N, C-alpha and C positions, 0 to 999 in steps of 0.2 A: 080757425080758432076752436070751434066746438069739437071737431074731429081730435084735435090734440088733447083737449081736456078728457074726451072719453078715452082716448088711448092711455093717458096718464092714470085715469081712475081705475081702468081695468089692469094696468100693470101693478098698481098699488094693491088692488084686491087679490091678484095672484100672489105677490110677494108676501102679503100678510097671510095667506092661506098657507103658503110653503113654510113660512116661519112658524106658524101655530102647529103645523104637522110635525116639525122637527122638535119643537119645544114641548110638545103635548106630554105631560108626565105619565099619562096612561098608556102610551104606546111603547113597545119594546120589541126586541128581537129574541125569539126562542132558539136555543142551541142545544143539540143532543149529540151524543158520541156514538158512533158505530165502530166498535173495536173487535178485533178477533173475527172468528168465522160467522158468517151470515147464515142465520138459521131461523126457525119459527119465532123465537124470542125476539130477535131483531126486527123481523117484520111487524110484529105485534107492537113493539116499542115505537117504530115509526108511525104505525097507523094510528095509535092512540094519541101521539103527539100532534099529528096534523089534524085529527079530528077534534082535539081541544082548542086548536088555534083559532081563535075569534079574529076575523079579518078587520074588525073595527078596533082591535087592540094590538094584534100581532102584526107587525110590518113584514117580516119575513121569518123563515126557519133555516138555520144553518145545520146541515149534516156534516159533522166532523168525521172524516173517513180514515181509517187506518186498519185495513182488512186485507187478508190474503185471498178472499172470495168465499164461497159457500155453496149452499144449495141453490139450484136454478129456480126451483119453485118459490122460495123465499125471495129471491132477487126480483122475480117477476111481480110478486105481491107488493113489494116496496116500490117498484117503478110504477105500478098501476095507481098506487096512492099518491105518488109524487105528481104524476100527470093530472090526477083528478083534484089536486089541492087547490082551494081558492086563495091560499097564501103562497106568495113566491118561495121556492125552495132553492138554497144556495149550497152546493156541494163544494166542501172545502177539505182538502187532503192536508192534514196537519197532525202533529207538528213535524219539525224537520226529522227525518228518517223514517216517516210513515210511508205507506204506499196504498194504492187502490188498485189491486190486482184482480183479474178475473171479474167476478160479479161487481166488485168496486167500480170497475171502468164503466160498466153499464149504467150503474147508478149516477156516476159522475156526468155521463152524456145525457142522462134524462133531467138533470137539474136545470133549473132556469138560468142560473149563473154558476159557472164552474171555475174554481180557483184552486191553486195549490201553493204551498208553502216551499221556500227553497229547500233543496236537499230531500225532496219527495219524488216519487215515480209512480206511473201508472202503466196498464197494459196487461199483456199475457192473458188475453181473453179468450183462448181457445177452449171450447167445451170439452170436458172429459167424457170418455166412452163409459156410460153407466154399465157396470158389471163386466167390464173388460179393460184392456191395457189402455192407459192414457197415451194415444199416439195420434199424430196428425194424418190426415188422409193422403195417401200416395197419389200421385197424379196418374199412375197407370197400374193396373191390376197385376199382381205377381204371376208369372207364367212358369210352366214346366219346361223341361228341355225340349219337348217336342212342340212348344208354342201354345198348349192349352192352358186356360185359366185355372187357378186354384179356386174351386167353388167356395171353400171356407174364407179365404182372403178376398174373394170378390164380394161376398155377402158383408164380411166386416167392413170393407172399404165403402160399400154402399151405405151402411149404417152411419159410419164417420161422416161421410159427404153429406148425408141427410141432416145430421145434426149441425155441422158446420155451416151449411147453407142456410138453415133456419136461424142460427145465431147471427150470421152476417146480415140476413134481411132484418132482423130485429134491431141490432146496433146501428144500421145504416138509417133505419126509419127515425131512431132517436136523433142521429146526428143531423139529418135533414130538418127534423122539427125545430132544433135548437140552432140551426145554421153553423154546424161545426164540421170539421174535416171528416167526411164520410169514408174517403179512400184509406186514410190511415186506420180508422175504425175497422174496416174490412181486414187490413193488414194485421192488426191486433188479434183478430179472431183467426184467421187463416194461417198466420205464421207466428202467433205468440209474440208479436213485437212489443217491446216496451219503451217509454220515453221518461226522460228527467222533466222536472218542472219547466225549465227554460226552453227545452226542446219542444215540449207540448204546446208552450205559448207560441213559440215561433211557426209552428205547423197548424195553428188555429184550432187545436184541440181543446184548449181551455180558453178562459176570458181574460185572466190575469194571475200573476204571481205576487203573493203578499205574505207578510211575516205573520200578522196576529188577526184575529177576529175583528179587533177594534180597527185596525188599519183596512181590513176588507170593507167593513161597513162604510168607512169614509170615502174609499175609492169607487164604491158601486153606487154612491148617492147620486141620484139623477138619472141613473141608467134605466131605459125602458125594457120590460120584459113582457112576454105574452102569457097571461094566465087565463086559462079556459077560454081562449079565443079572443080575449080582449087585451089591449095594450095598456101597461100600467107602469107609471114612473115610480121608482124606488125612492123613498125619502128615509134613509138609514143613517145619515150623519148624526153623531152624538147620541144615538138611541142606546139605552142600557140593554145588556145582554143578559137573559136568564137562562141558566143552565137547567134543563129539565132532566132530573134524574129518573131512571127506571122505577117503577112502583115494585112493592114486594112480590106481587103476582108475576111480573115480568122476570124479576131476579129468580124466583122459584122456577119458572118455566125455562130460563136460560140454564139453570142447573140440571133439571131433570131431563131436558132434551139433549144433553151431553150423552152421546152413545154409551160411554163407559158407565156413567151414573144409571142411565136407563137399564143396562144390562145388569148391574149390581143389585138394582131394585127388583128386577124380575127374579133373579136367584134367591134374594132374601125372602120375596113373597112366596116363591114355590116351596123352599125348604121350610118356612114357617108354617105353612098350611100342611105339609107332609108330618111335621112334628105334631101339629095340633091333631091330626087325624090318627096318628099312632098313640097318642096320649091324650084322649078326650078329657076336657075339663081343665086343662092347664091354662086356657083362655088367652094369655099374653102373647104366645107364638102365633096364634090364630089371627088375633087382632093386628099385630104388627105385620104378619105376612100379607093379610088381605089389604091393608093400606098400601104397602110397597108394591103389591102386584097391581093395583088399580093405577098407581102412579107410573108404574113402568109401562103398562099397556097404554096409557095416555100419551107418554112420551114417544113410544113406538108408532102410535097412530099419527104423530106429527112428523115422523122422520121417514125417510125413504127406505122401507123394510122390505127385504126379500122374504116373502111369506114361505118359501121352501125352506129357507134357513131357520125361520121361526118354528116351522113344523118339526124339523129335524131335532132342534133343541128341546122341544116339549116331548118328542118321541124318546130321546136320549134320557130325559128325566123320568119318563115312565118306566123305561127299562131299569133304571137305578132303583126306583121304588119296588119294582117287581122283584129285583134282586135281593132287597132287604127282606121280603116275605118268603122268597123261594130261592135261596142261595144256589147258584149253579156256576158262578164266575163268568159264564158266556153272556148272561144278560147284563152283568156289570160292565164288562169290557165293550160289549156292543153299545151300551148306553153312554159310556165314555167317548167312543169314537163318533157316534152320532150327535152328541152334544158339541164336541169340538169342531166337527165339520159345519153344523148349523150356525155356530157362533161366528165362525169365519165368513159365512155367507149372509149374516143377519142384516147388515147395513148395506143397502144397494147403491153404492156411490163409490168413487175412487177418490174423492176430496180427501186428503189426508186428515183434515180437521174432523171429519166425521167417520173415521174408521175406529173400530174398537182396539184399544191398546193391547199389545200381546202381553204386557205385564198383567193387566187386568184379566186377559183370557186365561193366562197360565195360572193366576191366583184362583180363579174360579174352577179350573180343571183340577188343581191340587186339592182344593176343598172338597170337590166332588169324589175324587179318589180317596182322600182320606176318610170321608164319610163311608165309602164303600168298603174300605179296609176295616174300620171299626165295626161296621155291622157284620161283615163275614168273621171277623175275630170273635165277636160276641157270640154269634151262632155256633162257631166251632167250639168254644169253650162250653157253652151250654149243653152241647151234644156229648161231650166227654166228661161232664160231671156226673157223679153217681146219682142214681134215681132216689128221690127223697119222698115221693108221694106214690099212692096207688098199691095194687097187689105186688108188683115186683119189689117194692121197697120193704114189704114186710117179710119176704122170704129169708130165711136164715136168722131172723131176729130171735132173741131169747125171750122166754115167758115163764111165769111161775104157777104151778098148779094150786088152785084155790080149793077145789073139792073134786072128788073123782068117784064114779061108780061103774065098774066093769070097764068098758072101753070108751066112756064119754064123761064129761065134766066141764068145769069152768077154769079158765086160766086168766091171768093178769098179763096182758101184752101192750106195750107202748102206753102204759098208764090206763088202759080200758079193760073192761070185764068181757071176755069173749067165751061163746061156747066152743068146745074143742073135743077132739076125739083121737085115739091113738090105737095102734094095733096090739098094744100091750098094757096091762094095768099100771097106773101110776098112783103116786101117794101125794097128799096135800103137802105143799112147801117144796116139792120137787122142781128142780129147773129143768125145763125143756127147750126145744128148738122148733120154730114154726117151719113145717116143710111144704105146706100148701094151704090153698084157701078154696072152698067150695061154698059159694054163696056167702052166708054169715057164719059159717062153721070153719074153725081152723083145724087143720091136720097137723098134729104135733108129734115129736118123737124125743126120746131122751137125747141129751147132748152126748156127742162122741166121748168126753171124759167120764161122764156119769155111766155110759153104758159099758165102758171098759172096766170101771171099778166094780160093777155089780156082775160082771161076767157074762153079761147078756149081749144081745145085737143092739146096735143103735137104731 
């Protein structure tokens, strides 16, 4: 009888505790959306959300995935944060039509609970060859007709195999940690395999297929997950969902870490500084250029940059600046070529989401070519305009004799009184022509018309 009372008391206590946890108005579930390419801004978004999630208030964090993949470095940062999170993380591929490809598949495998909405898919997790073609490693190295191996192909295959094996080991470790299908995970890496939601559920890749986040929380209520080595039972039924929006800093980071935006910021920064240096005191171009250049360099610091490409870009811009001061056309054409080649090499990844758009690249090249053309045109016009200052500008100009004694006197030339001399006597009021300058002394002579009328020599 006593034992029965104890059991009933314990059951009532546990039931009351569960009811309290489910109805606790202070507990909730945080939800964030990972959409588009995964980059540095996404990694910071996830990290900040998980760090802010208080286990005393946040029951779980839902990562709503709809991504084609992204940078491997950012993906690994997200997975490290998920594995170190004191709050259970639920990966949910949604809404219908979404996908978790490439890096998204790894993140879904790392989550404590993996779910997908109907009409979604995951997979295609083969790592791309950084700085080279996106190809799967061939089982055998290519051979010449005589049976010898291609050294270049062999090296390429070795690099591809190295990257693929590393990715396989990584995703298998995640699958074993979460007790999911490790064989299919390897297949997704080696063969770029993909699965629909129902097929993924049937193969044990995910835990459940559900329509909405609310239905997801109801269905995982009571499920046990392992968080930091400890078993924890989820109590998610009827909990409110708070959607965590990215802060302004994360939105700014997402904007400037777009390779196209970073490229444009670099261009505006460099040309702003060039304009400021060529026209000191304008201030606005210098301030704008400095800010854009700092933002562009910060963005490039967070992206996989090929520093050879960056050096070629800067060298090309330096050639264009030199062309502005010493027009030869060779420097300008060489600068445009170096700039174009460097821009093509700038971002060191084959992920399409992190490639510089050809439209942006063409626009920047056209702007640089236009600036070069304007500079050369200005210099050409300046060189072919008549000389307006200095000794050459005074030769042949008219002057009026003010006073004269012997072969010297004073004349009025260009509104100024000058000492002058001539090889023949002149009279005050006579109009003469400047023939030369010796120091501050003008050499003058009669104008051809006046000389002919007087019957003398000009």
